PDB file of the backbone (N, CA, C, O) and the ligand in Angstrom, with CONECT records:
HET     ZN  A 101       1
ATOM      1  N   UNK A   1     177.549 175.963 426.990  1.00  0.00           N
ATOM      2  CA  UNK A   1     176.420 175.914 426.053  1.00  0.00           C
ATOM      3  C   UNK A   1     176.544 174.724 425.121  1.00  0.00           C
ATOM      4  O   UNK A   1     175.547 174.096 424.762  1.00  0.00           O
ATOM      5  N   UNK A   2     177.773 174.417 424.733  1.00  0.00           N
ATOM      6  CA  UNK A   2     177.907 173.387 423.710  1.00  0.00           C
ATOM      7  C   UNK A   2     178.342 172.050 424.296  1.00  0.00           C
ATOM      8  O   UNK A   2     179.098 171.312 423.664  1.00  0.00           O
ATOM      9  N   UNK A   3     177.861 171.730 425.517  1.00  0.00           N
ATOM     10  CA  UNK A   3     178.199 170.439 426.092  1.00  0.00           C
ATOM     11  C   UNK A   3     177.223 169.401 425.563  1.00  0.00           C
ATOM     12  O   UNK A   3     176.011 169.510 425.747  1.00  0.00           O
ATOM     13  N   UNK A   4     177.758 168.429 424.926  1.00  0.00           N
ATOM     14  CA  UNK A   4     176.908 167.405 424.339  1.00  0.00           C
ATOM     15  C   UNK A   4     177.439 167.068 422.973  1.00  0.00           C
ATOM     16  O   UNK A   4     178.495 167.545 422.556  1.00  0.00           O
ATOM     17  N   UNK A   5     176.693 166.241 422.285  1.00  0.00           N
ATOM     18  CA  UNK A   5     177.146 165.875 420.948  1.00  0.00           C
ATOM     19  C   UNK A   5     175.969 165.627 420.018  1.00  0.00           C
ATOM     20  O   UNK A   5     174.885 165.208 420.423  1.00  0.00           O
ATOM     21  N   UNK A   6     176.241 165.907 418.762  1.00  0.00           N
ATOM     22  CA  UNK A   6     175.252 165.696 417.710  1.00  0.00           C
ATOM     23  C   UNK A   6     175.152 164.215 417.413  1.00  0.00           C
ATOM     24  O   UNK A   6     176.162 163.538 417.223  1.00  0.00           O
ATOM     25  N   UNK A   7     173.920 163.714 417.373  1.00  0.00           N
ATOM     26  CA  UNK A   7     173.699 162.310 417.050  1.00  0.00           C
ATOM     27  C   UNK A   7     172.989 162.224 415.701  1.00  0.00           C
ATOM     28  O   UNK A   7     171.764 162.313 415.619  1.00  0.00           O
ATOM     29  N   UNK A   8     173.782 162.049 414.654  1.00  0.00           N
ATOM     30  CA  UNK A   8     173.198 161.988 413.310  1.00  0.00           C
ATOM     31  C   UNK A   8     172.196 160.839 413.169  1.00  0.00           C
ATOM     32  O   UNK A   8     171.243 160.924 412.395  1.00  0.00           O
ATOM     33  N   UNK A   9     172.427 159.775 413.923  1.00  0.00           N
ATOM     34  CA  UNK A   9     171.526 158.622 413.830  1.00  0.00           C
ATOM     35  C   UNK A   9     170.133 158.930 414.391  1.00  0.00           C
ATOM     36  O   UNK A   9     169.196 158.158 414.190  1.00  0.00           O
ATOM     37  N   UNK A  10     170.003 160.055 415.092  1.00  0.00           N
ATOM     38  CA  UNK A  10     168.690 160.421 415.638  1.00  0.00           C
ATOM     39  C   UNK A  10     167.990 161.510 414.829  1.00  0.00           C
ATOM     40  O   UNK A  10     166.921 161.978 415.222  1.00  0.00           O
ATOM     41  N   UNK A  11     168.574 161.916 413.714  1.00  0.00           N
ATOM     42  CA  UNK A  11     167.905 162.900 412.863  1.00  0.00           C
ATOM     43  C   UNK A  11     166.522 162.376 412.464  1.00  0.00           C
ATOM     44  O   UNK A  11     166.391 161.206 412.104  1.00  0.00           O
ATOM     45  N   UNK A  12     165.492 163.221 412.523  1.00  0.00           N
ATOM     46  CA  UNK A  12     164.190 162.762 412.045  1.00  0.00           C
ATOM     47  C   UNK A  12     164.256 162.495 410.546  1.00  0.00           C
ATOM     48  O   UNK A  12     165.100 163.053 409.845  1.00  0.00           O
ATOM     49  N   UNK A  13     163.361 161.638 410.061  1.00  0.00           N
ATOM     50  CA  UNK A  13     163.383 161.416 408.619  1.00  0.00           C
ATOM     51  C   UNK A  13     162.851 162.666 407.911  1.00  0.00           C
ATOM     52  O   UNK A  13     162.281 163.560 408.536  1.00  0.00           O
ATOM     53  N   UNK A  14     163.050 162.700 406.613  1.00  0.00           N
ATOM     54  CA  UNK A  14     162.786 163.930 405.864  1.00  0.00           C
ATOM     55  C   UNK A  14     161.328 164.373 405.989  1.00  0.00           C
ATOM     56  O   UNK A  14     161.052 165.554 406.196  1.00  0.00           O
ATOM     57  N   UNK A  15     160.407 163.436 405.866  1.00  0.00           N
ATOM     58  CA  UNK A  15     158.989 163.826 405.961  1.00  0.00           C
ATOM     59  C   UNK A  15     158.650 164.380 407.340  1.00  0.00           C
ATOM     60  O   UNK A  15     157.883 165.336 407.451  1.00  0.00           O
ATOM     61  N   UNK A  16     159.214 163.789 408.392  1.00  0.00           N
ATOM     62  CA  UNK A  16     158.949 164.270 409.752  1.00  0.00           C
ATOM     63  C   UNK A  16     159.547 165.660 409.958  1.00  0.00           C
ATOM     64  O   UNK A  16     158.930 166.518 410.590  1.00  0.00           O
ATOM     65  N   UNK A  17     160.735 165.879 409.431  1.00  0.00           N
ATOM     66  CA  UNK A  17     161.374 167.189 409.588  1.00  0.00           C
ATOM     67  C   UNK A  17     160.596 168.262 408.823  1.00  0.00           C
ATOM     68  O   UNK A  17     160.413 169.374 409.319  1.00  0.00           O
ATOM     69  N   UNK A  18     160.144 167.930 407.627  1.00  0.00           N
ATOM     70  CA  UNK A  18     159.340 168.890 406.859  1.00  0.00           C
ATOM     71  C   UNK A  18     158.047 169.202 407.604  1.00  0.00           C
ATOM     72  O   UNK A  18     157.600 170.348 407.641  1.00  0.00           O
ATOM     73  N   UNK A  19     157.457 168.174 408.194  1.00  0.00           N
ATOM     74  CA  UNK A  19     156.216 168.355 408.944  1.00  0.00           C
ATOM     75  C   UNK A  19     156.429 169.331 410.104  1.00  0.00           C
ATOM     76  O   UNK A  19     155.546 170.133 410.409  1.00  0.00           O
ATOM     77  N   UNK A  20     157.580 169.265 410.742  1.00  0.00           N
ATOM     78  CA  UNK A  20     157.873 170.182 411.849  1.00  0.00           C
ATOM     79  C   UNK A  20     157.951 171.626 411.371  1.00  0.00           C
ATOM     80  O   UNK A  20     157.776 172.558 412.155  1.00  0.00           O
ATOM     81  N   UNK A  21     158.215 171.805 410.078  1.00  0.00           N
ATOM     82  CA  UNK A  21     158.274 173.152 409.499  1.00  0.00           C
ATOM     83  C   UNK A  21     156.952 173.520 408.821  1.00  0.00           C
ATOM     84  O   UNK A  21     156.846 174.564 408.177  1.00  0.00           O
ATOM     85  N   UNK A  22     155.947 172.653 408.971  1.00  0.00           N
ATOM     86  CA  UNK A  22     154.650 172.929 408.356  1.00  0.00           C
ATOM     87  C   UNK A  22     154.644 172.714 406.858  1.00  0.00           C
ATOM     88  O   UNK A  22     153.825 173.291 406.144  1.00  0.00           O
ATOM     89  N   UNK A  23     155.566 171.876 406.377  1.00  0.00           N
ATOM     90  CA  UNK A  23     155.701 171.646 404.929  1.00  0.00           C
ATOM     91  C   UNK A  23     155.404 170.195 404.578  1.00  0.00           C
ATOM     92  O   UNK A  23     155.569 169.298 405.405  1.00  0.00           O
ATOM     93  N   UNK A  24     154.966 169.976 403.346  1.00  0.00           N
ATOM     94  CA  UNK A  24     154.862 168.627 402.817  1.00  0.00           C
ATOM     95  C   UNK A  24     155.508 168.636 401.442  1.00  0.00           C
ATOM     96  O   UNK A  24     155.511 169.655 400.751  1.00  0.00           O
ATOM     97  N   UNK A  25     156.048 167.508 401.056  1.00  0.00           N
ATOM     98  CA  UNK A  25     156.704 167.415 399.754  1.00  0.00           C
ATOM     99  C   UNK A  25     155.762 166.762 398.754  1.00  0.00           C
ATOM    100  O   UNK A  25     155.042 165.818 399.079  1.00  0.00           O
ATOM    101  N   UNK A  26     155.782 167.278 397.546  1.00  0.00           N
ATOM    102  CA  UNK A  26     154.943 166.740 396.478  1.00  0.00           C
ATOM    103  C   UNK A  26     155.814 166.384 395.289  1.00  0.00           C
ATOM    104  O   UNK A  26     156.981 166.766 395.211  1.00  0.00           O
ATOM    105  N   UNK A  27     155.224 165.649 394.371  1.00  0.00           N
ATOM    106  CA  UNK A  27     155.876 165.345 393.088  1.00  0.00           C
ATOM    107  C   UNK A  27     157.266 164.758 393.263  1.00  0.00           C
ATOM    108  O   UNK A  27     158.225 165.249 392.668  1.00  0.00           O
ATOM    109  N   UNK A  28     157.386 163.706 394.078  1.00  0.00           N
ATOM    110  CA  UNK A  28     158.690 163.065 394.228  1.00  0.00           C
ATOM    111  C   UNK A  28     159.067 162.424 392.894  1.00  0.00           C
ATOM    112  O   UNK A  28     158.314 161.617 392.350  1.00  0.00           O
ATOM    113  N   UNK A  29     160.230 162.787 392.376  1.00  0.00           N
ATOM    114  CA  UNK A  29     160.609 162.306 391.042  1.00  0.00           C
ATOM    115  C   UNK A  29     161.376 160.986 391.109  1.00  0.00           C
ATOM    116  O   UNK A  29     161.614 160.440 392.186  1.00  0.00           O
ATOM    117  N   UNK A  30     161.753 160.494 389.945  1.00  0.00           N
ATOM    118  CA  UNK A  30     162.399 159.182 389.859  1.00  0.00           C
ATOM    119  C   UNK A  30     163.744 159.154 390.569  1.00  0.00           C
ATOM    120  O   UNK A  30     164.219 158.086 390.955  1.00  0.00           O
ATOM    121  N   UNK A  31     164.365 160.325 390.747  1.00  0.00           N
ATOM    122  CA  UNK A  31     165.648 160.380 391.440  1.00  0.00           C
ATOM    123  C   UNK A  31     165.482 160.496 392.953  1.00  0.00           C
ATOM    124  O   UNK A  31     166.466 160.510 393.693  1.00  0.00           O
ATOM    125  N   UNK A  32     164.226 160.579 393.408  1.00  0.00           N
ATOM    126  CA  UNK A  32     163.989 160.628 394.844  1.00  0.00           C
ATOM    127  C   UNK A  32     163.821 162.019 395.422  1.00  0.00           C
ATOM    128  O   UNK A  32     163.737 162.180 396.639  1.00  0.00           O
ATOM    129  N   UNK A  33     163.770 163.032 394.557  1.00  0.00           N
ATOM    130  CA  UNK A  33     163.614 164.408 395.043  1.00  0.00           C
ATOM    131  C   UNK A  33     162.155 164.836 395.028  1.00  0.00           C
ATOM    132  O   UNK A  33     161.439 164.628 394.049  1.00  0.00           O
ATOM    133  N   UNK A  34     161.723 165.447 396.148  1.00  0.00           N
ATOM    134  CA  UNK A  34     160.402 166.034 396.229  1.00  0.00           C
ATOM    135  C   UNK A  34     160.493 167.544 396.153  1.00  0.00           C
ATOM    136  O   UNK A  34     161.552 168.129 396.378  1.00  0.00           O
ATOM    137  N   UNK A  35     159.364 168.171 395.831  1.00  0.00           N
ATOM    138  CA  UNK A  35     159.318 169.630 395.732  1.00  0.00           C
ATOM    139  C   UNK A  35     158.506 170.190 396.888  1.00  0.00           C
ATOM    140  O   UNK A  35     157.476 169.626 397.258  1.00  0.00           O
ATOM    141  N   UNK A  36     158.967 171.305 397.464  1.00  0.00           N
ATOM    142  CA  UNK A  36     158.190 171.950 398.504  1.00  0.00           C
ATOM    143  C   UNK A  36     158.523 173.439 398.551  1.00  0.00           C
ATOM    144  O   UNK A  36     159.402 173.921 397.836  1.00  0.00           O
ATOM    145  N   UNK A  37     157.806 174.147 399.401  1.00  0.00           N
ATOM    146  CA  UNK A  37     158.054 175.580 399.549  1.00  0.00           C
ATOM    147  C   UNK A  37     159.358 175.775 400.316  1.00  0.00           C
ATOM    148  O   UNK A  37     159.661 175.026 401.245  1.00  0.00           O
ATOM    149  N   UNK A  38     160.115 176.772 399.924  1.00  0.00           N
ATOM    150  CA  UNK A  38     161.383 177.056 400.589  1.00  0.00           C
ATOM    151  C   UNK A  38     161.115 177.839 401.878  1.00  0.00           C
ATOM    152  O   UNK A  38     160.586 178.950 401.834  1.00  0.00           O
ATOM    153  N   UNK A  39     161.483 177.254 403.034  1.00  0.00           N
ATOM    154  CA  UNK A  39     161.255 177.969 404.291  1.00  0.00           C
ATOM    155  C   UNK A  39     162.352 178.968 404.595  1.00  0.00           C
ATOM    156  O   UNK A  39     162.250 179.719 405.566  1.00  0.00           O
ATOM    157  N   UNK A  40     163.404 178.993 403.780  1.00  0.00           N
ATOM    158  CA  UNK A  40     164.505 179.926 404.027  1.00  0.00           C
ATOM    159  C   UNK A  40     164.123 181.321 403.552  1.00  0.00           C
ATOM    160  O   UNK A  40     164.309 182.296 404.281  1.00  0.00           O
ATOM    161  N   UNK A  41     163.590 181.428 402.338  1.00  0.00           N
ATOM    162  CA  UNK A  41     163.237 182.769 401.849  1.00  0.00           C
ATOM    163  C   UNK A  41     161.730 183.023 401.876  1.00  0.00           C
ATOM    164  O   UNK A  41     161.305 184.172 401.757  1.00  0.00           O
ATOM    165  N   UNK A  42     160.908 181.973 402.030  1.00  0.00           N
ATOM    166  CA  UNK A  42     159.461 182.169 402.088  1.00  0.00           C
ATOM    167  C   UNK A  42     158.934 182.483 400.704  1.00  0.00           C
ATOM    168  O   UNK A  42     159.463 183.361 400.022  1.00  0.00           O
ATOM    169  N   UNK A  43     157.896 181.773 400.280  1.00  0.00           N
ATOM    170  CA  UNK A  43     157.435 181.937 398.911  1.00  0.00           C
ATOM    171  C   UNK A  43     156.066 181.307 398.732  1.00  0.00           C
ATOM    172  O   UNK A  43     155.556 180.641 399.633  1.00  0.00           O
ATOM    173  N   UNK A  44     155.479 181.519 397.574  1.00  0.00           N
ATOM    174  CA  UNK A  44     154.157 180.982 397.287  1.00  0.00           C
ATOM    175  C   UNK A  44     154.195 179.950 396.161  1.00  0.00           C
ATOM    176  O   UNK A  44     153.170 179.361 395.816  1.00  0.00           O
ATOM    177  N   UNK A  45     155.395 179.732 395.583  1.00  0.00           N
ATOM    178  CA  UNK A  45     155.561 178.727 394.535  1.00  0.00           C
ATOM    179  C   UNK A  45     156.679 177.791 394.990  1.00  0.00           C
ATOM    180  O   UNK A  45     157.752 178.266 395.360  1.00  0.00           O
ATOM    181  N   UNK A  46     156.460 176.476 394.974  1.00  0.00           N
ATOM    182  CA  UNK A  46     157.475 175.565 395.512  1.00  0.00           C
ATOM    183  C   UNK A  46     158.746 175.492 394.672  1.00  0.00           C
ATOM    184  O   UNK A  46     158.731 174.983 393.552  1.00  0.00           O
ATOM    185  N   UNK A  47     159.830 175.998 395.214  1.00  0.00           N
ATOM    186  CA  UNK A  47     161.109 176.037 394.494  1.00  0.00           C
ATOM    187  C   UNK A  47     162.170 175.158 395.125  1.00  0.00           C
ATOM    188  O   UNK A  47     163.276 175.032 394.600  1.00  0.00           O
ATOM    189  N   UNK A  48     161.834 174.555 396.247  1.00  0.00           N
ATOM    190  CA  UNK A  48     162.845 173.792 396.963  1.00  0.00           C
ATOM    191  C   UNK A  48     162.765 172.317 396.594  1.00  0.00           C
ATOM    192  O   UNK A  48     161.696 171.707 396.613  1.00  0.00           O
ATOM    193  N   UNK A  49     163.921 171.764 396.260  1.00  0.00           N
ATOM    194  CA  UNK A  49     164.022 170.358 395.900  1.00  0.00           C
ATOM    195  C   UNK A  49     164.782 169.651 397.012  1.00  0.00           C
ATOM    196  O   UNK A  49     165.879 170.075 397.376  1.00  0.00           O
ATOM    197  N   UNK A  50     164.215 168.581 397.556  1.00  0.00           N
ATOM    198  CA  UNK A  50     164.863 167.867 398.658  1.00  0.00           C
ATOM    199  C   UNK A  50     164.809 166.366 398.417  1.00  0.00           C
ATOM    200  O   UNK A  50     163.779 165.823 398.019  1.00  0.00           O
ATOM    201  N   UNK A  51     165.939 165.705 398.666  1.00  0.00           N
ATOM    202  CA  UNK A  51     165.960 164.251 398.498  1.00  0.00           C
ATOM    203  C   UNK A  51     165.248 163.619 399.682  1.00  0.00           C
ATOM    204  O   UNK A  51     165.615 163.865 400.831  1.00  0.00           O
ATOM    205  N   UNK A  52     164.231 162.805 399.412  1.00  0.00           N
ATOM    206  CA  UNK A  52     163.338 162.321 400.464  1.00  0.00           C
ATOM    207  C   UNK A  52     163.976 161.282 401.379  1.00  0.00           C
ATOM    208  O   UNK A  52     163.399 160.947 402.414  1.00  0.00           O
ATOM    209  N   UNK A  53     165.133 160.772 401.030  1.00  0.00           N
ATOM    210  CA  UNK A  53     165.817 159.842 401.936  1.00  0.00           C
ATOM    211  C   UNK A  53     167.106 160.433 402.470  1.00  0.00           C
ATOM    212  O   UNK A  53     167.385 160.321 403.664  1.00  0.00           O
ATOM    213  N   UNK A  54     167.901 161.062 401.610  1.00  0.00           N
ATOM    214  CA  UNK A  54     169.176 161.602 402.075  1.00  0.00           C
ATOM    215  C   UNK A  54     169.016 162.951 402.763  1.00  0.00           C
ATOM    216  O   UNK A  54     169.806 163.290 403.644  1.00  0.00           O
ATOM    217  N   UNK A  55     168.009 163.722 402.376  1.00  0.00           N
ATOM    218  CA  UNK A  55     167.760 165.007 403.024  1.00  0.00           C
ATOM    219  C   UNK A  55     168.526 166.178 402.449  1.00  0.00           C
ATOM    220  O   UNK A  55     168.342 167.307 402.902  1.00  0.00           O
ATOM    221  N   UNK A  56     169.383 165.947 401.462  1.00  0.00           N
ATOM    222  CA  UNK A  56     170.082 167.091 400.854  1.00  0.00           C
ATOM    223  C   UNK A  56     169.070 167.914 400.056  1.00  0.00           C
ATOM    224  O   UNK A  56     168.129 167.363 399.482  1.00  0.00           O
ATOM    225  N   UNK A  57     169.266 169.223 400.022  1.00  0.00           N
ATOM    226  CA  UNK A  57     168.241 170.107 399.464  1.00  0.00           C
ATOM    227  C   UNK A  57     168.858 171.338 398.794  1.00  0.00           C
ATOM    228  O   UNK A  57     169.988 171.731 399.084  1.00  0.00           O
ATOM    229  N   UNK A  58     168.076 171.927 397.893  1.00  0.00           N
ATOM    230  CA  UNK A  58     168.495 173.152 397.211  1.00  0.00           C
ATOM    231  C   UNK A  58     167.257 173.919 396.794  1.00  0.00           C
ATOM    232  O   UNK A  58     166.285 173.344 396.305  1.00  0.00           O
ATOM    233  N   UNK A  59     167.308 175.245 396.996  1.00  0.00           N
ATOM    234  CA  UNK A  59     166.217 176.103 396.537  1.00  0.00           C
ATOM    235  C   UNK A  59     166.639 176.762 395.234  1.00  0.00           C
ATOM    236  O   UNK A  59     167.666 177.436 395.169  1.00  0.00           O
ATOM    237  N   UNK A  60     165.836 176.559 394.200  1.00  0.00           N
ATOM    238  CA  UNK A  60     166.190 177.110 392.891  1.00  0.00           C
ATOM    239  C   UNK A  60     165.764 178.562 392.749  1.00  0.00           C
ATOM    240  O   UNK A  60     166.022 179.177 391.714  1.00  0.00           O
ATOM    241  N   UNK A  61     165.114 179.127 393.772  1.00  0.00           N
ATOM    242  CA  UNK A  61     164.753 180.548 393.731  1.00  0.00           C
ATOM    243  C   UNK A  61     165.791 181.403 394.450  1.00  0.00           C
ATOM    244  O   UNK A  61     166.269 182.392 393.894  1.00  0.00           O
ATOM    245  N   UNK A  62     166.145 181.033 395.678  1.00  0.00           N
ATOM    246  CA  UNK A  62     167.083 181.876 396.445  1.00  0.00           C
ATOM    247  C   UNK A  62     168.491 181.309 396.495  1.00  0.00           C
ATOM    248  O   UNK A  62     169.412 181.988 396.949  1.00  0.00           O
ATOM    249  N   UNK A  63     168.677 180.073 396.035  1.00  0.00           N
ATOM    250  CA  UNK A  63     170.016 179.509 395.982  1.00  0.00           C
ATOM    251  C   UNK A  63     170.489 178.851 397.262  1.00  0.00           C
ATOM    252  O   UNK A  63     171.591 178.304 397.307  1.00  0.00           O
ATOM    253  N   UNK A  64     169.659 178.897 398.321  1.00  0.00           N
ATOM    254  CA  UNK A  64     170.059 178.248 399.569  1.00  0.00           C
ATOM    255  C   UNK A  64     170.155 176.743 399.348  1.00  0.00           C
ATOM    256  O   UNK A  64     169.394 176.177 398.563  1.00  0.00           O
ATOM    257  N   UNK A  65     171.097 176.092 400.045  1.00  0.00           N
ATOM    258  CA  UNK A  65     171.223 174.651 399.917  1.00  0.00           C
ATOM    259  C   UNK A  65     171.863 174.096 401.164  1.00  0.00           C
ATOM    260  O   UNK A  65     172.487 174.826 401.933  1.00  0.00           O
ATOM    261  N   UNK A  66     171.705 172.785 401.365  1.00  0.00           N
ATOM    262  CA  UNK A  66     172.314 172.138 402.514  1.00  0.00           C
ATOM    263  C   UNK A  66     172.334 170.645 402.333  1.00  0.00           C
ATOM    264  O   UNK A  66     171.698 170.097 401.433  1.00  0.00           O
ATOM    265  N   UNK A  67     173.085 169.989 403.211  1.00  0.00           N
ATOM    266  CA  UNK A  67     173.288 168.556 403.069  1.00  0.00           C
ATOM    267  C   UNK A  67     172.330 167.678 403.835  1.00  0.00           C
ATOM    268  O   UNK A  67     172.294 166.465 403.628  1.00  0.00           O
ATOM    269  N   UNK A  68     171.530 168.292 404.742  1.00  0.00           N
ATOM    270  CA  UNK A  68     170.608 167.464 405.522  1.00  0.00           C
ATOM    271  C   UNK A  68     169.452 168.308 406.052  1.00  0.00           C
ATOM    272  O   UNK A  68     169.419 169.527 405.883  1.00  0.00           O
ATOM    273  N   UNK A  69     168.494 167.621 406.703  1.00  0.00           N
ATOM    274  CA  UNK A  69     167.315 168.326 407.205  1.00  0.00           C
ATOM    275  C   UNK A  69     167.658 169.219 408.394  1.00  0.00           C
ATOM    276  O   UNK A  69     166.946 170.186 408.665  1.00  0.00           O
ATOM    277  N   UNK A  70     168.729 168.909 409.097  1.00  0.00           N
ATOM    278  CA  UNK A  70     169.111 169.769 410.212  1.00  0.00           C
ATOM    279  C   UNK A  70     169.482 171.154 409.688  1.00  0.00           C
ATOM    280  O   UNK A  70     169.097 172.166 410.273  1.00  0.00           O
ATOM    281  N   UNK A  71     170.223 171.197 408.595  1.00  0.00           N
ATOM    282  CA  UNK A  71     170.609 172.485 408.015  1.00  0.00           C
ATOM    283  C   UNK A  71     169.386 173.243 407.502  1.00  0.00           C
ATOM    284  O   UNK A  71     169.311 174.465 407.631  1.00  0.00           O
ATOM    285  N   UNK A  72     168.428 172.520 406.920  1.00  0.00           N
ATOM    286  CA  UNK A  72     167.205 173.172 406.452  1.00  0.00           C
ATOM    287  C   UNK A  72     166.432 173.758 407.636  1.00  0.00           C
ATOM    288  O   UNK A  72     165.982 174.903 407.588  1.00  0.00           O
ATOM    289  N   UNK A  73     166.286 172.977 408.674  1.00  0.00           N
ATOM    290  CA  UNK A  73     165.550 173.418 409.864  1.00  0.00           C
ATOM    291  C   UNK A  73     166.255 174.615 410.515  1.00  0.00           C
ATOM    292  O   UNK A  73     165.615 175.589 410.910  1.00  0.00           O
ATOM    293  N   UNK A  74     167.574 174.522 410.616  1.00  0.00           N
ATOM    294  CA  UNK A  74     168.366 175.588 411.224  1.00  0.00           C
ATOM    295  C   UNK A  74     168.193 176.909 410.471  1.00  0.00           C
ATOM    296  O   UNK A  74     167.975 177.960 411.074  1.00  0.00           O
ATOM    297  N   UNK A  75     168.294 176.833 409.151  1.00  0.00           N
ATOM    298  CA  UNK A  75     168.171 178.047 408.333  1.00  0.00           C
ATOM    299  C   UNK A  75     166.752 178.592 408.367  1.00  0.00           C
ATOM    300  O   UNK A  75     166.550 179.806 408.417  1.00  0.00           O
ATOM    301  N   UNK A  76     165.760 177.693 408.340  1.00  0.00           N
ATOM    302  CA  UNK A  76     164.362 178.122 408.324  1.00  0.00           C
ATOM    303  C   UNK A  76     163.991 178.861 409.603  1.00  0.00           C
ATOM    304  O   UNK A  76     163.233 179.830 409.580  1.00  0.00           O
ATOM    305  N   UNK A  77     164.533 178.391 410.704  1.00  0.00           N
ATOM    306  CA  UNK A  77     164.166 178.954 412.002  1.00  0.00           C
ATOM    307  C   UNK A  77     165.173 179.982 412.522  1.00  0.00           C
ATOM    308  O   UNK A  77     164.935 180.612 413.553  1.00  0.00           O
ATOM    309  N   UNK A  78     166.289 180.155 411.820  1.00  0.00           N
ATOM    310  CA  UNK A  78     167.292 181.110 412.279  1.00  0.00           C
ATOM    311  C   UNK A  78     167.967 180.691 413.570  1.00  0.00           C
ATOM    312  O   UNK A  78     168.201 181.515 414.454  1.00  0.00           O
ATOM    313  N   UNK A  79     168.279 179.413 413.678  1.00  0.00           N
ATOM    314  CA  UNK A  79     168.867 178.868 414.901  1.00  0.00           C
ATOM    315  C   UNK A  79     170.350 178.586 414.727  1.00  0.00           C
ATOM    316  O   UNK A  79     170.878 178.577 413.615  1.00  0.00           O
ATOM    317  N   UNK A  80     171.018 178.352 415.881  1.00  0.00           N
ATOM    318  CA  UNK A  80     172.380 177.824 415.813  1.00  0.00           C
ATOM    319  C   UNK A  80     172.271 176.319 415.552  1.00  0.00           C
ATOM    320  O   UNK A  80     171.199 175.722 415.653  1.00  0.00           O
ATOM    321  N   UNK A  81     173.408 175.738 415.216  1.00  0.00           N
ATOM    322  CA  UNK A  81     173.447 174.293 414.970  1.00  0.00           C
ATOM    323  C   UNK A  81     172.933 173.531 416.190  1.00  0.00           C
ATOM    324  O   UNK A  81     172.110 172.624 416.064  1.00  0.00           O
ATOM    325  N   UNK A  82     173.431 173.912 417.386  1.00  0.00           N
ATOM    326  CA  UNK A  82     173.056 173.182 418.603  1.00  0.00           C
ATOM    327  C   UNK A  82     171.572 173.359 418.914  1.00  0.00           C
ATOM    328  O   UNK A  82     170.897 172.397 419.282  1.00  0.00           O
ATOM    329  N   UNK A  83     171.063 174.580 418.770  1.00  0.00           N
ATOM    330  CA  UNK A  83     169.626 174.809 419.003  1.00  0.00           C
ATOM    331  C   UNK A  83     168.784 173.939 418.081  1.00  0.00           C
ATOM    332  O   UNK A  83     167.825 173.301 418.515  1.00  0.00           O
ATOM    333  N   UNK A  84     169.149 173.921 416.818  1.00  0.00           N
ATOM    334  CA  UNK A  84     168.388 173.138 415.848  1.00  0.00           C
ATOM    335  C   UNK A  84     168.460 171.654 416.180  1.00  0.00           C
ATOM    336  O   UNK A  84     167.456 170.945 416.106  1.00  0.00           O
ATOM    337  N   UNK A  85     169.645 171.190 416.543  1.00  0.00           N
ATOM    338  CA  UNK A  85     169.813 169.774 416.879  1.00  0.00           C
ATOM    339  C   UNK A  85     168.981 169.409 418.105  1.00  0.00           C
ATOM    340  O   UNK A  85     168.403 168.324 418.169  1.00  0.00           O
ATOM    341  N   UNK A  86     168.922 170.320 419.081  1.00  0.00           N
ATOM    342  CA  UNK A  86     168.097 170.063 420.273  1.00  0.00           C
ATOM    343  C   UNK A  86     166.627 169.956 419.882  1.00  0.00           C
ATOM    344  O   UNK A  86     165.934 169.032 420.309  1.00  0.00           O
ATOM    345  N   UNK A  87     166.153 170.899 419.072  1.00  0.00           N
ATOM    346  CA  UNK A  87     164.730 170.894 418.712  1.00  0.00           C
ATOM    347  C   UNK A  87     164.357 169.669 417.884  1.00  0.00           C
ATOM    348  O   UNK A  87     163.218 169.205 417.939  1.00  0.00           O
ATOM    349  N   UNK A  88     165.298 169.152 417.129  1.00  0.00           N
ATOM    350  CA  UNK A  88     165.027 167.976 416.313  1.00  0.00           C
ATOM    351  C   UNK A  88     165.266 166.673 417.078  1.00  0.00           C
ATOM    352  O   UNK A  88     165.064 165.583 416.544  1.00  0.00           O
ATOM    353  N   UNK A  89     165.695 166.799 418.328  1.00  0.00           N
ATOM    354  CA  UNK A  89     165.885 165.607 419.158  1.00  0.00           C
ATOM    355  C   UNK A  89     167.128 164.810 418.825  1.00  0.00           C
ATOM    356  O   UNK A  89     167.188 163.614 419.111  1.00  0.00           O
ATOM    357  N   UNK A  90     168.125 165.449 418.224  1.00  0.00           N
ATOM    358  CA  UNK A  90     169.329 164.726 417.876  1.00  0.00           C
ATOM    359  C   UNK A  90     170.575 165.357 418.526  1.00  0.00           C
ATOM    360  O   UNK A  90     171.684 165.262 418.000  1.00  0.00           O
ATOM    361  N   UNK A  91     170.357 166.003 419.685  1.00  0.00           N
ATOM    362  CA  UNK A  91     171.477 166.499 420.463  1.00  0.00           C
ATOM    363  C   UNK A  91     171.477 165.754 421.781  1.00  0.00           C
ATOM    364  O   UNK A  91     170.489 165.764 422.516  1.00  0.00           O
ATOM    365  N   UNK A  92     172.597 165.108 422.074  1.00  0.00           N
ATOM    366  CA  UNK A  92     172.685 164.328 423.293  1.00  0.00           C
ATOM    367  C   UNK A  92     173.465 165.133 424.316  1.00  0.00           C
ATOM    368  O   UNK A  92     174.665 165.351 424.150  1.00  0.00           O
ATOM    369  N   UNK A  93     172.794 165.577 425.376  1.00  0.00           N
ATOM    370  CA  UNK A  93     173.449 166.366 426.411  1.00  0.00           C
ATOM    371  C   UNK A  93     174.316 165.462 427.271  1.00  0.00           C
ATOM    372  O   UNK A  93     174.006 164.288 427.477  1.00  0.00           O
ATOM    373  N   UNK A  94     175.401 166.026 427.764  1.00  0.00           N
ATOM    374  CA  UNK A  94     176.289 165.234 428.613  1.00  0.00           C
ATOM    375  C   UNK A  94     176.116 165.629 430.070  1.00  0.00           C
ATOM    376  O   UNK A  94     176.780 165.072 430.944  1.00  0.00           O
TER     377      UNK A  94
HETATM  378 ZN    ZN A 101     164.629 179.741 398.909  1.00  0.00          ZN2+
END
């Protein structure tokens, strides 16, 4: 199942990854963080802060956080790391 390797250089950019989750980021601040709805706990008020270039994120409502968009996508969809990497096009099969 786990034959292959993660290619970080193929991670989609933050806006593209959010789009795959049906999300858009608003109110990008001077530090580069945008606000959006948290796909981990589901909500009607945007509590998730994500850096629009680095992809690190934190939800101030449920406390979920991660270092990149792959982790956000994985948690949002309830996938394994490899499944999420495949869906995002950054898993290279051998
Ligand atoms: Zn949350």
